[in-house]
N, C-alpha and C positions, 0 to 999 in steps of 0.2 A: 607578647607576654612581657610583663613588667620585670625589671631586674629584681633579684631576691631582696635587696634592702628596701624595696618599696612595697613589699608584701605587708599586709596588716599584722600587727602583733596581737596575739590572743592573751588577754590578761584575766586570769582566774582569781577573783577576789575572795579571800578567806575560804578556799575550798575545804570541804569537810572530810571527804573520803578519798583515799588513794586510788580506789577503783575508778572513781569518777574522773580523776585527773588522767588516768590511763586511757579511759574511753574518750575523753576529750582530745587527747593526743592522737589517738587513732582517727578520729573524725577530721582533725586538722590535716594529717598527712595524706588522707584520701584525696584532698583537693590542693595539695602542694604547699601547705603552710607548715612551717617548722619552728617558728619562734613563739615559745610559750613563756609567760611570766607569771609567777605565783606570788600573791600578796598574803603573807601571814597564813600559810596553810595550817589548819588546825592540828594535824598530827605530825607536823614537821616535814622536812625534806632532806634527802630522798625518802620515799615511802615504798616499802617492799611490795605493797599491794598494787602499785601503779603499773609495774612492768607486765605482769600477765594480762591485765585488762587492756593494755595498749596493743596487744596482738601483733607485735613486730614494729610498732612505731617508736623504736628505741631512740632514734636520732632526736626526736622531739623532747623526750624525757631527759636525755643526756645533756641537752643544751639548755634546759629550763633554768631560769634564774629566779631567785627568791628576793623579795623586797618586803620592807617593814610596812610600807604604806602605799596606797594607790598613787598618791602624788609622786613618790619616788619611781614607781613602776612606769609612769607615763611621762616622765620629765623630758625625754628626748623626742616626744611625739607632738606633731603640730595639730593633730586632729584626734579627738577622743570621742568614742561612741559608746553609750551606755545601753545595754540591753535590759529592758524591764517591761513588765506587762502594764505598768501604770506610771504616771508622771511623778508620783510621790511629792506633790506640792512644788515641784521645780518647773519653771516655764522654760522649755527648750523646744527647738524644732523636732517634730516627731516623724521618723522615717520608717518605711518598711525595709526589710532586709535587702530587697532589690534596689530600692532608692539609695540605701547606704552604700551598697556595692558600687553604684554608679558614681557616688561622690569619691569613694576611695580610688576609683579608676581615673577620675578627671582632675582631682585636686592634688597638687604637689605637696610633698612632705609626708612624714610617717603617720600612719593611722594606727590607733589602738582600739580594740573592741573589749569592753569590760563585761564580764559575766559574774554574777553574784553568787553567794553561797547557796548550796542546794536547798536548804530549808527556807530561807527568808528572802533571798535575792539581794540586790544592791540596796544599801542604805541611802538616805537622802544626801548625805555628805559625799558619797561616792558619785552619785548622779550629778551633783553640783559641779564636779570637775569636768564633766563631759561637755562637748559642744552640741551634740545631738543625742536624742533618745531613739533607740531602735526597738520597735515593737512588732511582733509577728501577728498578723491577723489570724485570730484563732477562735475556736468555738467559745462563746461567752459563758456557756454552761459548764465548760470543762477546760480551763486554761492552764493545763499542767504539762509543761515541758521539762524534761530532766536536763541536766547540764550538757551532756553529750549531744542531745538533740538540738539544743539551742546553738551549740558550737557548729554542728554540721550544717544547719540552715544558713548561718552567716558565711561559713566557708564555701558552701556550694554557690551561693549567690555571687560571692567575690570571684570564684573560679569562672562562672559564666561570663562575667564582665571582662575577664582577661583572655578567655580562650574561645571566643565566639567563632573563630576560624578553625577550631580543632585543637591547635596548640599542643601542649604537653598532655592534656587530658584526652583520654581515649574511651570510646564506647566499647562495651564488651564485644569480643569477636563473634561475628554472626556467620552462619553458613551462607555460601554463595547461592543465590536464587537462580535456578535454572530457567531458561526461557520456555514458553509454551511449546509443546510438541508440534511437529508439522501436521497438517490436516490429514495426510495419508495415514499416519499412525493412529490418530483418533478414530478415523473411519474404520480402520482394521479392528480396533477394540470393540466398537459398536457392532460391527458385523459379527464378530465372534460371539458377543452376548446375545444378539438376535438369533443367531444360529442355535444357541443353546435353549433359548426360550420357545422357539417355534414348535419343537416336538411336544412341549409341555402344554400347548394350547393357550399360551399367554396372549397371543394376538387375536383370539376369537372373542366375539363374533367377527366375521370378515368385514362387516360394515364399519367396524371401529378400528380395524387394523392400521389404517393409514394414520389416524389421529393418535393411536397408542404409540406407534413407532416415532411419530414426530415429538410427542411428549417425552419419550425415553431419550431421544437424541438431545432435546433441549436441556433436560436434566443433566446429561452426561457432558455437555459442552460448557456448562457454567463454571466448573472449577479451574479451567485453563490448565489442564494436566500437562506436566512436563514429560519428557520421554521416559524417565525412570519410573514415574507414577503409572504411566500407561503400561510399561513392561511388567510392573508389579501386579497391576490389576489383571492383565492378561494371564499372568501366572496363576492368580487366584481362580480365574475362570477355567483355566485348563485343569487345575487340581479338582475343581468341582465336577467337571465333565468326566474325569476319570473315575470318580467315586471313591469310596474308602480304600485305603491301602491294605493290601493283603500281605502282611509281614509273615515271613517264614519263621 
């Protein structure tokens, strides 16, 4: 994992709504990014609407710094990446988020990622300051990402490049998968079911009984039941065999 001061800086250029700033902060912190810089936010800063939208990502908002221009916001960064859906007349290398994350991981110096205003995106002069353009491959019939979505895409790709071995990022906790039950338990369940089906005439005619039993066994062995599943199923069969409960 990279040291904190090598993490990319998220720069929101002329953001319009406090809610969107808060949602972007939430997206950042999900993937371990905490440094947000704001360039001329429309409604000033701090913005009371940002906190609730951040859903607990207060550290990002508390440390956010405000700048008058994009140039000032990225002055200490060696590499600047502009996110935009089109080149806007500026010739720059164009990268996917994954490729950009690879550069951030391999190239020394601070990296900044620019995100434009919600309504119009980055202006040509903003993009001109960048070394690369980052474009998300997207449906050409509907290329509409909101600010937080764009931030989370870049943050996620950066996180993947840093934590390929697990690192500080964690998968949601999953239940332990039990091993398949021993054959003896499976045979017991099948025998119990066959014993219930026999009086019902399920295996008639006699000429088809062997094939029917084989098909039933094949079907019941496919799920690789564990011992809890077999115990549950045998409980179901026992309840069915007893018939309806006679409650007093």
